[in-house]
C-alpha positions in Angstrom: -132.0 -3.0 -7.6 -131.4 0.5 -6.3 -133.4 3.3 -4.7 -131.5 5.9 -6.7 -131.0 6.1 -10.5 -127.8 4.2 -11.1 -124.9 5.7 -13.0 -123.3 4.0 -16.0 -120.6 1.4 -15.5 -118.7 3.0 -18.3 -119.0 6.7 -17.4 -119.9 8.3 -14.1 -121.1 11.4 -16.0 -124.5 10.0 -17.0 -127.1 7.4 -15.8 -127.3 3.9 -17.1 -130.1 2.4 -19.1 -132.4 1.7 -16.1 -136.1 0.9 -15.6 -138.3 1.3 -12.6 -140.8 -0.9 -10.8 -143.6 1.6 -9.8 -144.8 -0.8 -7.1 -141.5 -0.8 -5.2 -140.1 2.4 -6.6 -136.7 0.6 -7.2 -134.6 0.9 -10.3 -133.2 -2.0 -12.2 -130.2 -1.9 -14.6 -130.8 -3.0 -18.2 -127.1 -3.7 -18.5 -124.8 -5.4 -16.1 -121.2 -4.4 -15.5 -120.1 -6.5 -18.5 -122.5 -4.8 -20.9 -125.0 -7.7 -21.1 -128.7 -7.2 -21.0 -130.0 -8.4 -17.7 -133.7 -8.9 -18.6 -133.8 -9.7 -22.3 -135.2 -7.7 -25.1 -138.8 -6.4 -24.8 -139.0 -6.9 -21.1 -140.0 -3.3 -20.1 -142.9 -1.1 -21.0 -142.1 2.4 -22.3 -144.4 5.1 -20.9 -145.6 8.1 -22.9 -147.6 11.0 -21.5 -148.1 14.7 -21.7 -146.2 16.3 -18.8 -148.5 19.2 -18.3 -151.5 16.9 -17.8 -149.7 15.2 -14.9 -148.6 18.3 -13.0 -150.4 19.5 -9.9 -149.8 23.1 -11.0 -148.8 23.3 -14.7 -147.7 26.9 -14.3 -145.4 26.3 -11.3 -144.3 22.7 -11.2 -141.3 21.6 -13.3 -141.9 17.9 -13.1 -145.0 15.7 -13.2 -146.7 14.5 -10.0 -144.9 11.2 -9.5 -147.5 9.8 -7.1 -150.3 10.4 -9.6 -148.3 8.8 -12.4 -147.3 6.0 -10.1 -150.9 5.3 -9.2 -151.9 5.0 -12.8 -148.9 2.8 -13.6 -150.1 0.2 -11.2 -152.9 -0.5 -13.6 -150.6 -0.8 -16.6 -147.7 -3.0 -15.3 -147.3 -5.5 -12.6 -149.7 -7.9 -10.9 -152.6 -5.3 -10.7 -152.7 -4.8 -14.5 -155.8 -6.1 -16.3 -155.5 -9.7 -17.5 -156.2 -8.8 -21.1 -153.4 -6.2 -21.1 -150.7 -8.6 -19.8 -150.1 -10.3 -23.1 -149.4 -6.9 -24.6 -146.9 -5.9 -21.9 -145.4 -9.3 -21.4 -146.7 -9.2 -17.8 -143.8 -6.9 -17.1 -143.6 -5.2 -13.8 -141.0 -2.6 -14.9 -141.3 0.5 -17.1 -139.2 3.2 -18.5 -140.5 6.7 -17.8 -138.4 9.8 -18.5 -139.2 11.8 -15.4 -137.5 9.0 -13.3 -135.2 7.2 -15.7 -133.4 10.3 -16.9 -131.8 12.6 -14.2 -133.9 15.7 -14.8 -131.5 17.8 -12.8 -128.6 17.0 -15.0 -128.1 18.6 -18.4 -125.3 16.1 -19.1 -127.7 13.2 -18.6 -130.3 14.7 -20.9 -127.7 15.5 -23.5 -126.6 11.8 -23.4 -130.0 10.2 -23.6 -131.9 12.4 -26.0 -130.0 11.1 -29.1 -130.4 7.5 -27.7 -134.2 7.3 -27.2 -134.4 4.8 -30.0 -132.9 2.2 -27.6 -135.6 2.8 -25.1 -138.5 2.3 -27.5 -137.1 -0.3 -29.9 -136.2 -2.6 -27.0 -139.6 -2.1 -25.2 -142.3 -4.7 -25.2 -144.7 -1.9 -26.0 -145.3 1.8 -25.4 -148.3 2.9 -23.4 -149.7 6.5 -23.7 -151.3 7.5 -20.3 -154.4 9.6 -21.0 -155.4 11.4 -17.8 -158.6 13.1 -18.8 -159.9 11.0 -21.6 -162.3 8.0 -21.5 -162.2 5.9 -24.6 -164.7 3.3 -23.3 -167.2 4.0 -26.2 -164.5 3.3 -28.7 -163.4 0.2 -26.8 -167.0 -1.1 -26.9 -167.4 -0.3 -30.6 -164.1 -2.1 -31.4 -165.4 -5.2 -29.7 -168.5 -5.3 -31.9 -166.7 -4.5 -35.2 -165.8 -7.2 -37.6 -163.5 -7.6 -40.6 -165.1 -9.2 -43.6 -161.7 -10.5 -44.9 -160.3 -11.9 -41.7 -159.2 -15.4 -42.4 -160.5 -15.2 -46.0 -157.4 -14.1 -47.9 -155.5 -16.7 -49.8 -152.2 -17.8 -48.3 -150.1 -16.1 -51.0 -151.7 -12.7 -50.3 -151.4 -13.1 -46.6 -147.7 -14.1 -46.9 -146.7 -11.2 -49.3 -148.9 -8.5 -47.8 -150.6 -9.5 -44.5 -154.1 -8.0 -44.3 -154.3 -4.8 -42.2 -157.6 -3.1 -41.7 -156.1 0.3 -41.1 -153.9 0.2 -44.2 -157.0 -0.8 -46.2 -158.7 2.4 -44.9 -161.1 0.5 -42.8 -163.1 -0.4 -45.9 -163.2 -4.1 -44.8 -164.6 -3.3 -41.4 -168.2 -3.6 -40.6 -169.6 -1.6 -37.7 -172.8 -2.5 -36.0 -175.9 -0.3 -36.2 -175.4 2.4 -33.6 -177.9 4.6 -31.8 -177.5 8.3 -32.2 -176.2 8.8 -28.7 -173.7 5.8 -29.0 -172.4 7.1 -32.3 -172.0 10.6 -31.1 -170.1 9.4 -28.0 -167.6 7.6 -30.3 -167.2 10.7 -32.4 -166.6 12.8 -29.3 -163.9 10.4 -28.1 -162.2 10.5 -31.5 -162.3 14.3 -31.7 -160.8 14.6 -28.2 -157.9 12.3 -29.5 -157.6 14.1 -32.8 -157.1 17.5 -31.2 -155.2 16.2 -28.2 -151.8 17.7 -27.3 -150.2 14.2 -27.3 -150.3 14.1 -31.1 -148.2 17.3 -31.3 -145.5 16.1 -28.9 -142.0 16.1 -30.4 -141.4 12.5 -29.2 -144.5 11.0 -30.7 -142.8 9.8 -33.9 -140.2 7.6 -32.3 -142.7 6.3 -29.8 -145.0 5.0 -32.5 -142.4 4.1 -35.2 -139.9 2.3 -33.0 -142.2 0.5 -30.6 -143.4 -3.1 -31.1 -146.9 -1.9 -30.2 -148.5 1.4 -29.2 -151.4 1.4 -26.8 -153.7 4.1 -25.3 -154.5 3.8 -21.6 -157.1 5.6 -19.6 -158.5 5.5 -16.1 -158.8 6.0 -13.1 -159.5 2.6 -11.5 -159.0 -0.5 -13.6 -157.3 0.7 -16.7 -159.0 0.5 -20.1 -156.7 0.3 -23.1 -156.8 0.2 -26.9 -154.3 -0.2 -29.7 -153.8 3.0 -31.7 -154.3 0.9 -34.9 -157.8 -0.1 -33.8 -158.7 3.6 -33.0 -157.6 4.5 -36.6 -159.8 1.7 -38.1 -162.9 3.0 -36.2 -162.0 6.6 -37.3 -161.9 5.4 -41.0 -165.2 3.5 -40.7 -167.0 6.4 -39.1 -165.6 8.8 -41.6 -167.5 6.9 -44.4 -170.7 7.8 -42.5 -169.7 11.3 -41.7 -167.9 12.5 -44.8 -168.2 16.2 -43.9 -166.2 15.8 -40.7 -162.8 16.3 -42.4 -160.9 16.3 -39.0 -162.0 12.6 -38.7 -160.5 11.7 -42.1 -157.3 13.6 -41.4 -156.9 11.8 -38.0 -157.5 8.4 -39.8 -154.9 9.3 -42.4 -152.4 10.3 -39.8 -152.8 6.9 -38.0 -152.6 5.1 -41.3 -149.4 6.9 -42.5 -147.5 6.2 -39.3 -148.6 2.6 -39.4 -147.5 2.2 -43.0 -144.1 3.6 -42.0 -143.9 1.5 -38.9 -144.6 -1.6 -40.9 -141.5 -1.0 -43.0 -139.4 0.7 -40.3 -140.2 -1.1 -37.0 -140.5 -4.6 -38.3 -137.8 -4.5 -41.0 -135.0 -3.4 -38.7 -132.3 -3.6 -41.4 -133.9 -0.5 -43.1 -134.2 3.1 -42.2 -136.6 5.8 -43.2 -135.2 8.4 -45.5 -133.8 11.3 -43.4 -135.9 13.8 -45.4 -139.1 12.0 -44.5 -138.3 12.1 -40.8 -137.7 15.9 -41.0 -140.9 16.3 -43.0 -143.0 14.4 -40.3 -141.8 16.9 -37.7 -143.4 19.9 -39.2 -146.6 19.7 -37.1 -144.8 18.8 -33.8 -144.2 21.0 -30.8 -141.9 21.0 -27.9 -141.7 22.9 -24.6 -138.0 23.4 -25.4 -138.0 24.6 -29.0 -134.7 22.8 -29.8 -136.3 19.4 -28.9 -138.5 19.6 -32.0 -135.5 18.4 -33.9 -133.3 16.9 -31.3 -136.2 14.5 -30.5 -135.6 13.0 -34.0 -132.0 12.0 -33.3 -133.1 8.6 -32.1 -135.0 7.8 -35.3 -132.1 9.2 -37.4 -129.6 7.1 -35.4 -127.4 10.2 -34.7 -125.6 9.4 -31.4 -122.9 12.1 -32.0 -125.2 15.1 -32.0 -124.3 17.6 -29.3 -127.5 18.5 -27.6 -128.0 22.1 -26.5 -131.3 23.1 -24.9 -130.5 26.7 -25.6 -130.6 26.3 -29.3 -133.5 27.7 -31.4 -135.4 25.3 -33.6 -133.5 26.6 -36.6 -130.1 26.1 -34.8 -131.1 22.6 -33.8 -132.1 21.7 -37.3 -128.8 23.1 -38.6 -126.9 21.0 -36.0 -128.8 17.8 -36.9 -128.3 18.4 -40.7 -124.6 19.1 -40.1 -124.2 15.7 -38.3 -126.0 14.0 -41.2 -123.6 15.5 -43.7 -120.6 14.5 -41.5 -122.0 10.9 -41.6 -122.2 11.0 -45.4 -126.0 11.3 -45.6 -127.7 13.8 -48.0 -131.2 12.5 -48.3 -132.3 15.2 -45.8 -132.3 17.5 -48.9 -135.6 16.0 -49.9 -137.1 18.0 -47.0 -135.7 21.4 -48.1 -138.0 23.5 -50.1 -135.9 25.5 -52.6 -136.2 29.2 -52.9 -137.5 30.5 -56.3 -134.8 32.4 -58.0 -135.1 35.8 -59.6 -134.6 35.6 -63.4 -131.7 38.0 -63.3 -129.7 36.3 -60.5 -130.5 32.6 -60.3 -127.2 31.6 -58.9 -127.4 33.9 -56.0 -130.2 32.1 -54.2 -128.9 30.3 -51.1 -130.0 26.9 -49.8 -132.2 27.9 -46.8 -132.4 25.5 -43.9 -135.4 26.8 -42.0 -137.6 24.8 -39.6 -140.8 26.5 -40.7 -140.5 26.0 -44.5 -139.8 22.3 -44.9 -141.4 20.6 -47.9 -144.6 18.5 -47.5 -144.3 14.7 -47.0 -143.9 12.4 -49.9 -142.7 8.8 -49.1 -139.2 8.3 -50.2 -137.0 5.2 -50.3 -136.1 3.1 -47.4 -132.4 2.4 -47.4 -130.0 0.0 -45.7 -128.6 1.7 -42.6 -125.1 0.2 -43.4 -124.6 2.5 -46.4 -122.5 5.6 -45.9 -121.3 8.0 -48.6 -117.6 8.6 -48.1 -117.3 11.1 -50.9 -116.2 14.6 -50.1 -119.1 16.6 -48.5 -118.5 19.7 -46.5 -120.9 22.0 -44.7 -120.3 25.2 -42.8 -122.5 28.0 -41.7 -122.3 29.6 -45.1 -121.8 26.9 -47.7 -122.1 23.2 -48.5 -120.0 21.4 -51.1 -121.1 18.1 -52.7 -119.2 15.8 -55.1 -121.7 15.0 -57.9 -121.9 13.7 -61.4 -123.6 15.7 -64.1 -126.3 13.4 -65.6 -128.4 15.6 -67.8 -129.9 19.0 -68.7 -133.5 20.0 -68.2 -135.3 20.4 -71.6 -138.8 21.3 -70.5 -141.1 21.6 -67.5 -144.8 22.0 -66.9 -147.2 22.3 -64.0 -148.1 19.1 -62.2 -151.7 20.2 -61.8 -152.0 21.0 -65.5 -150.4 17.7 -66.4 -152.7 15.6 -64.3 -155.8 17.6 -65.6 -154.7 16.8 -69.2 -154.2 13.2 -68.4 -157.5 12.9 -66.6 -159.3 14.5 -69.6 -157.5 12.2 -72.1 -158.3 9.1 -70.0 -162.0 10.0 -70.0 -161.9 10.4 -73.8 -160.2 7.1 -74.4 -161.9 5.1 -71.6 -163.1 2.5 -74.1 -159.7 1.8 -75.7 -156.9 -0.4 -74.6 -153.3 0.6 -74.1 -151.8 3.9 -72.9 -154.0 7.0 -73.1 -151.7 8.8 -75.5 -148.5 8.4 -77.5 -146.9 11.3 -75.6 -145.7 11.3 -71.9 -149.2 11.6 -70.5 -149.2 7.8 -70.3 -146.8 8.3 -67.3 -149.6 9.9 -65.3 -150.5 6.8 -63.2 -146.8 6.4 -62.3 -146.7 10.1 -61.3 -149.7 9.7 -59.0 -148.5 6.4 -57.6 -145.0 8.0 -56.9 -146.6 10.8 -54.9 -149.0 8.6 -52.9 -147.4 5.2 -52.7 -148.4 4.9 -49.0 -152.1 5.3 -50.0 -152.1 3.2 -53.1 -149.7 0.4 -52.1 -152.0 -1.3 -49.6 -154.9 -1.1 -52.1 -153.1 -3.5 -54.5 -153.7 -6.5 -52.4 -156.0 -8.9 -54.4 -159.2 -8.5 -52.4 -159.1 -4.7 -52.2 -157.9 -4.4 -55.8 -160.8 -6.4 -57.1 -163.3 -4.4 -55.2 -161.9 -1.1 -56.5 -161.8 -2.4 -60.1 -165.5 -3.4 -59.7 -166.4 0.0 -58.3 -164.5 1.8 -61.1 -165.9 -0.5 -63.8 -162.5 -1.8 -64.9 -162.9 -5.0 -67.0 -161.1 -8.2 -66.1 -159.8 -8.8 -69.6 -157.2 -6.0 -69.3 -153.6 -6.9 -68.4 -152.6 -6.6 -64.8 -150.4 -3.5 -65.4 -153.1 -1.8 -67.4 -155.7 -2.5 -64.6 -153.4 -1.0 -62.0 -152.9 2.1 -64.2 -156.7 2.3 -64.8 -157.4 2.0 -61.1 -154.9 4.7 -60.2 -156.3 7.1 -62.7 -159.9 6.1 -61.8 -159.3 6.8 -58.1 -157.7 10.2 -59.0 -160.5 11.3 -61.3 -163.1 10.0 -58.9 -161.5 12.0 -56.2 -161.4 15.2 -58.3 -165.1 14.9 -58.9 -166.1 14.1 -55.3 -165.4 16.5 -52.5 -165.8 14.0 -49.7 -167.0 10.4 -49.0 -170.4 11.9 -48.2 -171.0 12.6 -51.9 -173.5 10.3 -53.6 -171.9 7.4 -55.4 -173.1 6.2 -58.8 -174.6 3.1 -57.1 -175.4 1.8 -53.7 -173.0 -1.2 -53.8 -170.3 -1.7 -51.2 -167.7 -1.4 -54.0 -168.8 2.2 -54.8 -168.6 3.2 -51.2 -165.1 1.7 -50.8 -164.0 3.4 -54.1 -165.3 6.8 -53.0 -163.5 6.5 -49.6 -160.2 5.5 -51.3 -160.4 8.2 -53.9 -161.0 10.8 -51.3 -158.0 9.7 -49.3 -155.9 9.8 -52.5 -157.1 13.3 -53.4 -156.4 14.6 -49.9 -152.9 13.3 -50.1 -152.2 14.9 -53.5 -153.9 18.2 -52.9 -151.0 19.9 -51.1 -148.5 18.5 -53.6 -150.0 19.8 -56.8 -148.2 23.2 -56.5 -145.1 21.8 -54.8 -144.0 19.7 -57.8 -143.8 20.0 -61.6 -143.2 17.6 -64.4 -139.5 17.8 -65.4 -138.1 16.4 -68.6 -134.3 16.1 -68.9 -132.0 14.6 -71.5 -128.8 12.6 -70.9 -126.2 11.3 -73.2 -124.3 12.8 -76.1 -126.2 15.0 -78.5 -123.5 15.1 -81.1 -123.5 11.3 -81.3 -127.3 11.4 -81.4 -127.4 9.2 -78.3 -129.8 11.2 -76.1 -132.0 9.5 -73.5 -135.1 11.4 -72.3 -136.4 11.1 -68.8 -139.6 12.2 -67.1 -139.2 13.0 -63.4 -140.8 15.1 -60.7 -139.0 18.3 -59.5 -139.8 21.5 -57.6 -141.2 24.6 -59.3 -137.7 26.1 -58.9 -136.4 23.9 -61.7 -136.0 25.8 -64.9 -135.2 24.9 -68.5 -131.4 24.6 -68.9 -130.8 23.6 -65.3 -128.4 20.7 -64.6 -129.4 17.4 -63.1 -126.8 15.9 -60.9 -126.3 12.5 -59.2 -124.6 12.5 -55.8 -121.3 10.6 -56.3 -121.3 7.6 -54.1 -125.1 7.5 -54.0 -126.2 7.8 -57.6 -129.9 7.3 -56.8 -129.9 10.8 -55.2 -130.6 13.3 -58.0 -130.9 17.0 -57.6 -131.3 20.0 -59.9 -129.1 23.1 -59.8 -128.3 26.1 -61.9 -125.0 26.6 -63.5 -122.6 28.4 -61.1 -122.8 32.0 -62.4 -122.1 34.2 -59.5 -118.7 35.5 -58.5 -118.3 32.9 -55.7 -118.9 30.0 -58.0 -122.0 28.9 -56.1 -125.0 27.2 -57.8 -128.6 27.7 -56.9 -130.2 24.6 -55.3 -133.4 23.9 -57.2 -134.6 20.9 -55.2 -134.3 17.1 -55.2 -135.5 15.0 -58.1 -138.1 12.2 -57.7 -137.6 9.4 -60.2 -140.8 7.6 -61.2 -139.1 4.2 -61.3 -135.6 2.5 -61.5 -133.2 3.2 -58.6 -135.5 4.5 -55.9 -136.9 1.7 -53.7 -140.4 2.3 -52.3 -140.1 -0.4 -49.7 -137.6 -2.8 -48.2 -135.2 -4.2 -50.8 -132.8 -7.1 -50.6 -129.1 -6.7 -50.1 -127.0 -6.3 -53.2 -124.0 -7.9 -51.5 -124.4 -11.3 -53.2 -125.0 -9.9 -56.7 -122.5 -9.7 -59.4 -123.3 -6.0 -59.9 -122.1 -5.3 -56.4 -118.6 -6.7 -57.0 -118.3 -5.5 -60.6 -116.3 -2.4 -60.8 -118.4 0.5 -62.1 -117.0 2.8 -64.7 -116.9 6.4 -63.6 -117.0 9.3 -66.0 -114.5 11.4 -64.2 -115.0 14.2 -66.8 -118.6 14.7 -65.5 -117.7 14.7 -61.8 -117.6 18.1 -60.2 -117.8 19.9 -56.9 -121.2 21.6 -56.6 -121.2 24.4 -54.0 -124.3 25.9 -52.5 -124.5 28.9 -50.2 -126.5 28.1 -47.1 -128.4 30.2 -44.6 -130.7 29.7 -41.6 
């Protein structure tokens, strides 16, 4: 124990990993001098809060009012915490809070700890958000009265393979009691206060939720009330079915659900990492008092310990610094977040790869990958160019608008609704795979047996179809249902529960797809040898910048990463980056995948076509 923040045993230049007991005000080391954990994993509570809410004078004070924060902490950790909260916190009396556990007067200390915040949250028992001015009591009371109609009713196989989660099932399984007008309005007011709250825009919110074992909301004063963020999202989903015109409510529920879906794969499957591109995409709506922190706050999730933090950087400079470190570590999946610039027809090769913080592409869930993989192929990045070793895998033969493609598939599905098999002999039969690829985090949880059967009933899908055909019919049915309905408030074709659930699910799917329809196009490319009449044709998703004749490359050393580029035609030999390619199946994993270490394919030496390997150079700019 110490009255002062202890320094590291291994370096006197920064503090050690320490937690504080708010009752005594004393610090405790998490590591002893031999590098061993002194209190075990999950023995501290990480504290989240909005600094400006806890300052006496937000305009003048640099730091939060410690006495005010300390008073609230006494009702979260320690012997004075509510009894029903102690199982969540592990009855811990110690917490980690940045205003005390990082030396705020030391730039060196901040620079050391900011890339290591993942250690703080992943090793915490839970993270608690301190809400100073909110009172969520109406939501807490409502959560106590709500019930899940499937709790304990799923068969053991379903529960083992895909444990039931009310939030991931869009709250459709949750029954709310009959509420009076005043009671319901109070719950809506609470939710709106949370939805527009500054806490959601904080740069650190992603790692707090994704890395923590649990994420709780706490309010006061007096005896602290608390709720799980997951339960708040379920209530938001359930109330949204009653108030379909309140789009902010649906968006807040979707935000909670997306983070929980990612957390389920990221926080609990610790041998897998989110795609770097997804992490960058999630940051687009975040804010930071220090502009550079918008991207430096992602270093913990990205596992980038070597980034040199500089608070004086602009957001663009911070993004460039983070991206440069990813490249040095042999990681290129951040390119999924880069929106390519449309080329002029006369000079396609002159368009640079622009790394700008305000023009990142919208979120589409990408693969989760083993954190132990590293691409050791030649990759270089400077302020003006990036060079990638890649293998040429094909040439783009045709493209067409994603919006037009899905409209055609929807119309054809409606015409052939009474027939079995694919809707057409051409590539329109791939439409369900296209939709599912763009919205796997919405559709995936709906494939659990109970939810799937309800949706099939609501969409009128017969039981005698094969399982794959039923899934395809459900996906197309939800998409077309969503196109026809503007919100869950629209009148369903029947009053049955299945129709209400179907309408809510289709609305969520359509909201997810709406911003993507103009961000992607259907791309067809051919691979193989045309002279030997050995051509393979592929249907993938690419950006609108992809043109007929463009080259599709696979990154050497990570062949699942495909990108499109023009032929190098300018004097410097640079190609125009036309965006990453999303495959509809095959190599891209949409969830945790087993290790290939014990497979024969892993040890079998792969044949490389060295003639097709080349150095692809892009000009870069910020």
